N, C-alpha and C positions, 0 to 999 in steps of 0.2 A: 479605568475603565468605565462607563456608566450603561447604566440600565434602562432602558425606555419599552414601557407600557402601550401598547397601540391598541386604540378601539375602530374597527373598521365596519363600515355596511359590507353586508354579504355580500351584495352585488360585485365588490370591488376589491373580495380579497385577492382573487387572483392576480388583477392589477396592481395590488400593493407587494407580491410576492416578485415580481418582473421586479418591479421597481427596487425591491432590496436585493436582489440579485446582480442587479446592473452595478451597485455600487461595491460589490468585491471585498466587503469588511464589516458584514452584517452576521454575528453569529445568533443562530435563531436559539432561545431557550426553552430545551425540552419539555413539553408540559407536564403538570402534574399526573393528567389523569394516564399519561402514559405510561410513568413509570410505577403507578400502584399495578401491583400482580393481581391477576384476573382470580377470584376466587374458585374454587372447585366448583361444578355445577351452576355457577351463575348463569341466566341465561344471558346469551349476545346481547350490547345493544346494537342500535340502528347505525352510530359512528365506526364501531367494530365493524358491523356488516359492510358498509361504505369502504373502510380501509380494506377488509378482503376482495373485495370485490375489485375495487382499481388496482390491487395490488396482482389481482388475476388479468387483468385486461392489460396491464403493461406487460404482465410476462407473457400472454400470448401476441402482443403485439412483437415484442422483441423476437419469441421465438419465428413469427410469420416475416420477419424483416431480415432475420440470419437466414433462412429458406431462399428468400429472394435473392442476397447477395450472392449465396452458393451457387446457385441457377447461372449468374450472370458472372461465376467468377470474379467475382470482387471481395479482393482482403480488406478488411476492416483499418490494416497500416497503411493502405494506398491513400487514405483521406489525409493520413499527417502532413502527406507530400503537395498536397492541393492548398493555394493560398487564392482566397476569393477576397473581393473589393466588396467594404462592408455594404456599398450600394446594390452590388449583385447578390445579396443574401437572400435566401428564399423566405418570402414575409408572408405569415400566417397571422388572418384577421379571425378572432374567434374571442365568443361571449365569455365564456369559461371552461373550466378543466373539461367538461362532460364533451363541451360541444368540438373540443383540442381532440380529443379522442379518437372523437367520431368521425373528423374529418382527417385523420392521421392514418385512421384504418380505410375508407375510403382513396385515400391518395396511396395506399400500399396495395390494396383488393384490385384498382386500376391496372396496376404494374404486375403485379402475380398473374392477374387473368391473361393479360398480354403476352409475359412472357411464358406462361404453362401451355397457352395454346398456340406459341411459335414451336416448343418444345414438342408436342402431340404432332406438329407437321413435319418438325424435323426429324423426328423418330419414324413418320411413316413413310417421309420419303427414302430415308436410309434404306428402310428395309426393302422397299420398291427396289431401290437402287441393288443393293446387292443382289435382289433376286434377279433382276435383269442381267446382271454381270455374271452371275452363274448360269443362268439360260447361256449366255452368249459363249462362254466357254465350253459347255456341254454340245450345243449347236455346230461350235467349230470341230469338234470331235464326231458329230455323228454325220457331218460334211464328209469326210471320209468314206462313209458308206450308203452316198448319194439319199440321203433323206430327203425326200420331198411328200409333196400329196401324191402323185403317181402310184409309187411304191409302194404307200400304205394301203391302196385297196388291194393288194395281194395278200394283205393280213388278216383276212377273213377268221379265219380259225385260230389264227396265232394272238397272242397278246405281243405288245413290244411297248419296253418300259423303260424309264429311262432313270437312273439314281444319281446321289452325290451321297460320299462318306468321308471318313478319314482314311488317311495313308495307312496308320498302324493294323486296319483292319483287312489289309489286301490278302495276307495270309490265311485268315478266318474265311474271307471270300471266295477263295480258291479250294480251300475246304468242305465248303456248302453246298458247291455246284459240280464238284469231280465225282458226286456218285453217278452212277450208270441209269439209277431210275427215273433221273430227271432227263425228260428228253429236252435240253435247253440248249441255246446259243449265249453266249457272253461275252462282253471285250470291255477294257478300261483302260484309263489312261489320266497320267498325274495332269491336274489343271492350274496345283500351287505345291507348296513344299511339306502341308499338311492336310490337301483335300486330291480325292480322286472322282471322278464321273464314270459310272458305268453301265451300261444297255446290257438286257435279256429278253430274247425270244423266246416264248415256250407256250404250251399249247394251252387252250383256255380254261381244259379240265383241271389243271395241275394250280390254281389260282392261290387257293385258299395254303397249299402247300410251300409256294414260294414265297407268300406272304411272310410265314412264320419265320422262313430262312432269313428273308431279307430284316425282318425286326432285331434278329439276333445282332446284326451290324448297326444297329439304328441308323440306317439309311433314309435320306429325305428323296423324295419323287420328286423330280426336275417335268413338270406337264410338256406333253406334247403341243404347243399353241398352232392351230393351223394359219391363223393369222399371220405367223411366220414361216409358212411354208410358199411355197410358189409350185406353179406347175412341176417345175423341173429341178429347182433347185430351194435352197434355205436365204430368206428374205433378210440378208445383214444389213442391210440399209436400212431397215426398219429399226430392225433392232439398236443399232447403232444412233438412230435419230432418237429413241424414247433413253436413250442411254445417257445422251449431250442433254436432252430436255429435264430430265431427273437428276443431272448432276448442277445444272443451270439451276434449278430450282431451291436443290439445298444449299447452294452458295446466296441463294436469295434471300431464303427465311435465316441463314447463319447471319448474313450482313444486317438484318435486319433488326437479332437480337442483339447483336454487337453494337449498331445506332444508338438502341436503346438504353445500354449500357455506358457508352461515351455520351451522349448530349444529355444525361439526366445525371451525370457522376456528382454532380453537385448537389441536385436534389435526393439522393442516395445517400452522399455526406451529409444530407442536413437531418434527415430521418434518422441516420444514425447516432447522430449529436443529439437530435430530440430523445430517442430513446435513452440514452443516457441521464439524462436532466433528467426524465419523467419520473425515475425513482426518485433522484435529491429532492424534486416536485415535491412529491407525493408523499416524503417522508414531512417537509415545511409546510405542506397545507394540513396536515393530521395533527399539528401544534398549537391549530386554532382552536381557543375555547368559546362555547357559545354563550354568549352574555344574557341576550333577550333573543325573541323570534327575528330582529333583524340587525344583530350586531354582533362581532365577534372581537374576540384580544387575542393578541399576539406579544409574546414579551422577547424582546432580543437585547444582548448587549453590543456595545460599540467603541471603541475608543473616544475618549473624552474628546478628545481635539477635533474630533470630525462631527461631534453632537449637535452643535449651533446650526450648522449646513446642514445637514440630513435632517433635523426637525422643522429646517425654512423651507426644504425641498418639498417634504411631505405634507406640511400645512399647507402651501402654496397649492399643489397638486390635486390635493383632494377635498381642501378646503373645510366645509363643515359634514363632512363624510367621513372624517376623521378628528379622535381627540387623541393626543399625544400627551403624555408625563414622563417625565425622565428624572434620572438622579445618579449622581456623580458617587462612585463607589470606590472611596477612599481604602488606602490599605492599614491608615494608620487606626481607624476607630470603626468598629461597625456600629451602623445606624440603621434604624427600621425605616422601613420603605412607605410611605403615605403617599397616597393618590388621591390627589384631590378632584372630584369628579363634578361636571357641570352640573347646574343646577337644571336644567332645562334637557338635559339628559337621564332617561330613566334606565338603570342599572339592574341584574337582577340579585335577586336577594344571597345566592349561592355568592356571589363576586363580592358583597359586602362582607360575607362571613368569612372568605378566602383571605381579604385582606385584614381582616382582626387579628387573624388567627397567625399572619406571615408579618404582621408588624414588628416582632419581636426577633426575628429571624437573623441569622449575622448573613448576609448576602455575599461575604468572601467566600463561604464554602461553597457555593453556586457558580461563584463568576469564574470562566474561562481566562486561561492567562494566553497572554500574546507573547510568545518569545519571539522577539524582533533584536537581532546581534547585525554589527558590522560586519563587511563581508570574512574578514578573517578570523573572526570569532564562531562565524556559523557552525564551521568543522567539527568544534567540539560539542554542539548541540546534540551532535549524536552520541556522545558519552554520555552525555546528562539523560536525555530519553531513554537511555538502556538503564538507567537507573527508577527514572518515573520523571514527570513534569513536574515542575517547580506548581504550589498551591499559589491562587493569587494573592495572598499577605505574607509568602515568606520570600526569600532574596533567592535569585537566579544565580547559581553557582557556577554557571557556564565561565563565565570569566575568570572566575580563580583558576577553572581550570585550565585555561589558554598558559596561566603562566607553571601552575604546579604542575602537571600532568607532565609536557616535554623537559621540565626539569629535572624530576625523578627520573625518567626515562634514560634523561644523559646522565647522571650519576653513574646508573647501572651498565651504561651501553657506550661510557668515554673512548671515543677512538675517534682519532680526527679523520682518518680514510674512509672507516666504515659511518661514518656522519656525512661526509660527504655522497658517499653512497645512496644514503638515505634520502639526503636531500634534494638527489639528482632524480630518484626515483620516484621520489613524492610529486615532485613537480611535474614531471611528462605525465606520472598517472593524474593529477588536478586538471591539468589540462585537457588531455586525452580524452578518458574519460568524465564525459560530462552528462550523460542519460543515466547513468547509475549514482542517484544524489548518493547513498552511502557510501560505495566504492570511493566515486568521487571524494566525500570529506575524510574516509580514512586515510588516504592519498596526501591530502593538505595536513592530515593532525602526523602522519609521517615527517613529511617537510621539516614541521617546526620541530619533530623530535629530532631529527637529524640537525640542524643548527645546534641543540643543546649538547648532542653528541661531541660535535667537534669541537664547543666550548670546554667541556669536562676533558675531551682529547687533550687539549691544549695545556690544561693542570696536570693532567697523569701523563703528561710527555709522552704518548702512542699515536702511531700512525700506521694503520695495519701492522700491530705488533711491533714495531720498531720508535726508537727513542729519536729517528732522526727523519727530516723530509728530502728523498730526494737530495741525500749526502748532509742537508743543513740539520745540525743537531738542533732539537728540541729545548729550551733553555728551561728551568727550573720557574715558576711563577709563585710568588707570594699573594695570600689572600688574608682579610683578616676574618675572626670569628668569636664571638661572645665568649668569655671565660676562656678561650683557648689564647687569643691573640693575634701574631703573624704566623700564619703554617704553611707548610707546602704538601701539596698531595701528589706531586710525582712520585713517579711509579710507584703504585698503591702496594703492591708485595711486598716492598721493605719497608713501608707506612703503614700496617694494617691498623695498630692502636691510635695512632692520629684521626685515621680517617673512621675507625669507629665512632672515636666523640663527637665528630661532626654530623654521621647520620644520624646519633643519636638527639644530637641538637637540633636538627633538619626536622626528625619525627616530631619533637615537641613543638614547633613551631608550627607544624602542618597541624598537629592535635587542637592548639590553641587557635588557630586560625579557625580551625571547625567551631569552637565553643564561642568565639568572639562573634562569628555569624549569629549563633543561634541566641547568644547576648542582642542584636540588635534585631533579630526577629523577634522576639519577645517585648524589644522596645516598642518595634513598630506595633504591635498587637495590644500595645496599652497593658502590656503586663511587667511594667517596671519592677516590682518589686521580687517577681520570678526571677527577671534577668540579673540582680544583684545578689540574689540568694541561691540561685542555682546557679547560672554559668561563671559569673564571674568566681563563686567559692568553687566551682573546678578548677577555672583556671589556677586561681590561687594554688590549691592541692597540689597540682601537676607542676609547676615553677617551682615554689618551695621545694617539693621532693628531691625532683632533678638539682635544685640547688645544693642543697644538703648533700647529696652523693657526690656532686662534684667539688665541693667546699672540704668533706667532711672524707670523703670514699665511704667503703662500707665496712667500715670500722663501728661496729654497734656500740662499744666503751665508751668512742667519741660522742656517740649520738646521745647516747645517755647520763652524758657528764655535761656540765656547766661548758655555755651558758643555753646547753638543754636542746639543739637543733632540730631533734626528734618533734617537738612541740610546732614547729613550724607549720608541716604539713596535717599535723593533729589537729589544730585548731579549727582549718576550714572544714576538714571533715566531720568534727563536731556541729559545728554551725550550720552545716547542711542538712543535717537532724533535725536540729533545734529550730530552724526559720519556719519551717512548712507549719507546724504547731502555733507558733509566735505569729503567724501571718492569719490565721485565725483570731486570734486572740486580737488583735487589733482591724479585724474589719473588714480583710481584705476580700472584694467582692467575688472574685472566682474560686476562692479557697473554702466558702463559707458551707459550702453543702455538704461537706465532708466533716465526719468527728473527728476528735484531737486523736482518738486511737487510733484511725483509719490512717490519720495523715502523719503520726508518729511510726507507723509500722510501713508504709510507704517512703518515707523519709529514711528510714533505716534501712531499707533493701535497697533502694537507689545508690545511697553512701557505700554501702557494701559491697555492691557491683563496680560502683565507681573504685571503690581503694582496688578490686582483684580486678578489673579490667585495665586501669591505665598502664601498670606495668608491662603485663601483655601487649596493648598497642604501641607503646612505647618500641618493647623490642621487635613488634614486627618489622621497623623501620631496617634492621640490620642486616634485612634481604638487599637493603641498597648497598652494603657492604660487600655480601655474598655475591651477587651476580656480578657486581663490575672487578672482584677477583675470580671469579668463573670466565668471565669475557678475558680477561686478561692472560689468565692459565692455559685457555683453550687455543689463543695465539702462539704461546711459549711452546705448547706441544707443538702446532703446527708447525714452528719453524723448527723444531729440533727432528721431526720427521723427515723435513725437507731438507735439512740440512745432512742427515746421515746418508742421505742419498744425491750428495756432491761427486762430482767427479768434470772430465773433461769433453767429455764425447757428446755428439750432439744431440743423442737421447735421452741421457741424462738432463742438461740444460731444458729440455721439452719436459720433460717428469718434472722438474724443480715447477717451472711456470705453472703446469697445469695443475700441479698440485697445489702450490699457493692460491691460485682462484678459486679450484674447488674449496678449500680449504675455509677462505674465507668467505665464500658463497654457502656453504655451511654454516658458520657462524653467526652471518648476518641473517638467515632465514630463519633458522631453528633456535638462535638463543633471543634474536630479536624478538622473537614472538613470544619467548618465555617472558624477558624483559615487559614487553607489551601488556601481557596478561598480569604481570604485579604489579605494573604501573595502576591497571585499573581496581586491582585488588584493594590497592594501600587506600584509593579514594574513596572506593563505594564502603570497605569495612571500617577503616579507621578516622576519615574525613568526613564523608558523608553522613553516616551512621551519627555524627555529633548535634547534626542542624537540620539535614533535609528529609523532608518525609515524603516528597513525591509523589503525593496523592493528588495533584491539581488537576485539573480540566484543561485537554490542551484547545486551542482557538481555533474551530472550523469554520472560516468563512462562508456563509450561504452562496455559492456560484453556479450560474448554469452557463456551459459552454454556449457563445454565440458566436462562434469563427462562420457557419456557413448557414445558421437560420435565425429566425426575429420574430420571436413571436409576439402579438399584441393583442392583449385582452382590453376589448370593449367594451364594458356590460351596459352601456347603452342602445344598442344595436336591438332592430325590432326582433321581438321574441312572438313564435306562432302562437296562434290563438289556445291552441289545447294544452303547451306548455304553461300558458299564463293561468290557466283555470286549474291545472295542477297545483302551481304555485300556491295560489291563494286559499286551495283547499287546505293546503300542510299548514300555513301561517294559522290559518284558524284554528286548527288542532293545536299548534304549539302555542298559542295564545292563552288557550282553555286550560294547559297543561301547567303554564307559569303562574295562571292566576289562582289555579286550585293550589299549586304549589306555595305560593305565596300567605294564602289563606291558613294553611297548616300554619306555618314558619311562625306567624302572628299570633295565633291560636295559642300554639306552644310556650311560646315565650313572655309573650304579656298577659295574656286571659288565664 
């Protein structure tokens, strides 16, 4: 991995960011200004105000776009199905980020206004169409009573009103007008399932009384418009013409709204894409540090294989407008980062001070880890990330998980039939479930676990709980183990003690592997003394302790008799205590800071903890045997239950088949889950705990999606006069500020 420090002219910051994003391999280092916690009560700086302002602008734009998409009934998932040629992407030419936001808002406001206006028209026409439909239905009812202009002349002393209400109000309507005090006539008719129309003829002096009663049932008055009445009848032709016209107008507006949606779907996809990019872009923009009135600085990490090309491309594109300093960060040895600044470039005194302070920093603690494996190893990254991300200077344990995790799973779940089920299920899940990365990875882990379950199934002689495969017996197989010679694992229930010894040896090997990786980590970190005096001593203590047990058993008298084998593990344990203060004596650099007493106490506690934890760590692997026996015992129990139900009838045979299928499914699902979790536990607590810190920084390339949009920043585009004058004024103020700060710094330091 390499770190690059780039100094760029302010006007070209946005252009540089787009260039870095297009590479899709750049990890921008968070600025120290961002990491520094803000003091309570401290006045907010201009940069912090700008950050908040930009964030608010982005949030507002996002909310407006969501509202527009909602109005057009566009779901963001629709954009994923679109495929656009790169030449047909939406191209936006702007000077800087401010102009981009302004341009996007103008674009969005244009469509928002168009759509809002159309919605207003649609709403207006829809209401008018509903009203004319109600008038039509009401007048069809009134036509039965010869409603026309001529007849209305005879109602000089009477009022004639028409209303519409819900059908559920019919009883209330009848109750209201059954009173003999009201000298009125009314009739009603259902115009739809839930609506009725009724008219009332009553004396004018009862106007207020009638209105009060009508309000009880929330009736809506339908106007009697003379334009719809002829001299002798109702002018239904005019009503129908208006209905047709309004319907056509409504369709026209709806089609226009649909046209805007369909013809601009790519543009809306581009706006949606840019909205997502803006947050990432805004974060990246805030990582630039102001070095002078005209210069900004940004640091980023990049795989060393790309360094030469990236440096050449940036130098070639920006030429004198950029200064690039790069350093390869080695895993083996921390080196101070020293940036050589060009003589003809003036850099602020703050940056000089920062460089002096960071000269002796170990860059490896800040360097992100790029986890990149071949396809067959990638699923196991999921398990590694569950514990943590490897730091840049430590070994990534994913490759070891690929071998040890399915291996331990197979020991606990040894059955050929069950293993084949896992292989098939994992293979299908890995191929079919591609969108959900986590589920896909777990599926492939199950696939590999199934392979090892089959392998140990052959050694155990188990096939769905039977010792034969469709009538063909599974023959016992011998394998070689250190200290044990050639052994058979066939039928573990009758071979418990042998398998007990084997799982202990497997546990010792697994723990040793953890300490060996710790040894290599120390070696790579140039802590060779610690590698030999800590990791190696722990390996010797464990191995010699197990050797004593396997050679002399648990006989304390034999341990304390000649040739005194108890000394074999005791000597490495004593050396663990003594080597730390001895390291200070021989001037080991990373031990010098502590006192002899502190080192002695720390070494004693570490040794005591090792002596206590090693036996419990080793005994934890007995769960391999316990779960293997549990697996076989469950299958024996299922066979016994099914065997008790044997009979010649068809129902008995169906019961046996269903019982076997259900029983095997329960074992695979329930015990398979328990075995999987125990395999994780053995790796996290007994294996990873020996060497893996998991405190690294994940490598996150700075990527802006460009499927639908292409933003081109051109700082050389013409500025308006007002902008130029404002920028000149700002630069003058900043120059004065830097001069004053430089004077204070020189006075304080040298005078």
